[in-house]
N, C-alpha and C positions, 0 to 999 in steps of 0.2 A: 803548344796552344799559341794561337795569334794574340799578340799584345793590343791593348786599346789605349790610344791617345785622343783626348777630347781638347780642342783648342778653343781659345777665345772666351774664357770666363772673365766676367766683369764683378762678380759678387762673391763674397767669402762663403756664405752659407750655401749657395748654389755649387760651389766648387767642393765643399765638404760633402755634400749629399752624393755628388758624383763619385767621388773618391770611396765613399762607403758603399756605393753600389758596385765597386769592382774596377773601376778605371785604373789602368797602370801609370797613366802619365796626364799632367794637366799642363795645357799651354797658355801662356800669358803673352799678350800681344803689345809689343812697344813699338808700334808703328802708328803715327799720328794720322794717316789717311784712312786707317781702318776703323769701321764702326764699333769695333771691339777693343779698340785701344784703352789702355788704362795707364794711370800714373803710378809712380813709385809708391806712394802711400797705399793706394788700393792693392797694389802687388804684394806689399809687405803683409796686408791684412789677410789676403786669401792664402799666401803660403803659410802663414801662422795658424790658419784654420785646417790645414790637412794633416790627415794621420800620417803615421810612419809608412815607409816603403813605397810612397807614390812620388814618382819623378817629376820634378818641376822645371818646366822647359820656358825659356824665354825666347820669343820670336822677335827678329829684327829684320829690317829690310833696308839694305843700303845705308845702314846707320852710321853716324859718326862714332868713331872709336870713344870719343869722350862720354857719349850717351851710355854705350854698353859698359864702360868703366864704372860710371855713376851707378847705373843699375846693379851691377855686380857688388858693389860697395855696400848697397842698401837692401838687396833682396838675395835670399839664399835660394839660388838656382843650382840645379844639378847639371842641366844640359842647355847649350845654346843651339837655336835654330836659325839658320840664315836663309831668308826666303827671297833674297833680290839677286844681284848680279856680282856677288862678293867672290874674290878669287880664293884659291886654296889657302894663300898666305893670309889673306884677310881673316879667314875663318879660324886658322890655326894660332893666331897671335895671342889668344887669351889662355892658351894652355888648359883648355876645358873640353870635356866631350862635347862635340857639335854633330848636328844634322845639317846637311845640305839639302835644300829643296831644289828640285829640278822640274821645270815645265816641259811635259812630254809632247813630243810631236814626231811624226815620221822622220823629220830631219835630224833629230837628236841622237847621236851615238851614245847610248847609256854605257856601254862597256868602256869607251874612252873616257867618258865623265867620271865613272867610277875609279878609273886609274888616276886621272887628275886630282880628285878628291879622296885619295887612298888614306889620308888621316881622319876622314870622317867616321863617326860611329855607325852612320846610315845614311842612304840617300832616300829623301822622301820625293815621291813621284806625284806630281800634281798636274791639274789641267792647264794647258797653255792658252791663256787668255791676254790678248794685248793690253799692256798698261795695268794689268790686274795681278798682284802678287798674293794668290791664294784667297780662300773665302768665296770664291765665285758661286759655289753650290752646283757647278757643272761638272759632270764626269767626262772622261776621255776613253778612247779605244784601249780597253784594258789589255788587250793582246800586245800591245806595244810595250808593256811592262813585264810581259812574260819572258824574262831573260835571265840567264845565270850570271850574277855578278859576285865579286869578291867581297861586297859590302851588303849588310842586311837591306831589305827594302821596306819602306813604309809607303803604303798606298794611302792616297788622299784623293780629293776631288769629287765632290757630288755624291759621296756615300750616304746612305740612309739605312735604317733597319731593313727596309724592303730589299735592298740590292746588294748588301754588304756580303752576304753568303755567296752569291754568285761571282763577285769580285774576288774574294778569296779562292774561290775554286779554280779561277783562271790565272791568277797571279802568284798565289801561294806566298804572300809577303810574311815578313818577320812581324809586322804591326800594320795596323790601320789608323788612320787619323780622321777625324770627323769634326765639324764645326756647325755649320748650318742645318746640317741633316738632322740634328737632335735639338733644334732650338724651337721655342715658342715666340721668341722675338729675338732681334740682334743682340748677341751677348748673354741671352738668358736661355739657359739650357732646361729642357723639359726631361725630368727624371725619368718619367715613365717611357719616353723615347730612348733615353740612355739604357734602361734596363733591357729594353727590347733589342736594341743594338748589340749589347754585350751577349745576350742570349743567342742571337742568330750568329755572332762571331763563334761563339763556343760550340754552336751545333754544326 
């Protein structure tokens, strides 16, 4: 069964509702340029509201290691997600499970990338947008992600309740990741859209 991660929560009650609706992982954005950016205090509140068995993912973009260390000291994260231009050694230095986001284009060799980031728990395949590190709400040519890799694939980029089933049929990913596609406003998730998204993933 395809796992579901929803990224960009800014409110503890909203995240709790999503978890109880069946979301497998909750993403928290520690990137100041994102409209879904949260501070450490808010992150602690969100994490504290989650029920057991929900993976808590912290998203960073070309972050200073001191920021990541500070977050890890204060927030109980399970997984790190690197959404910038981090090297394999940058990602691995925290000795935690990590996801590396890759902006997909015809020029990107995903097999070579998977080999370079072999220590990752998964590769997250997202839309390639200049100067935008995720959260664009735009999809890409999913056939580019239909490759056999040695790492699990998390499919992201412009997914919605309406198109997620088709995306899964093409890519057969381990998991899907959505943010704007289930929102009523930036950083505010619509629980009805989340339920519809999960239902269509499972079907």
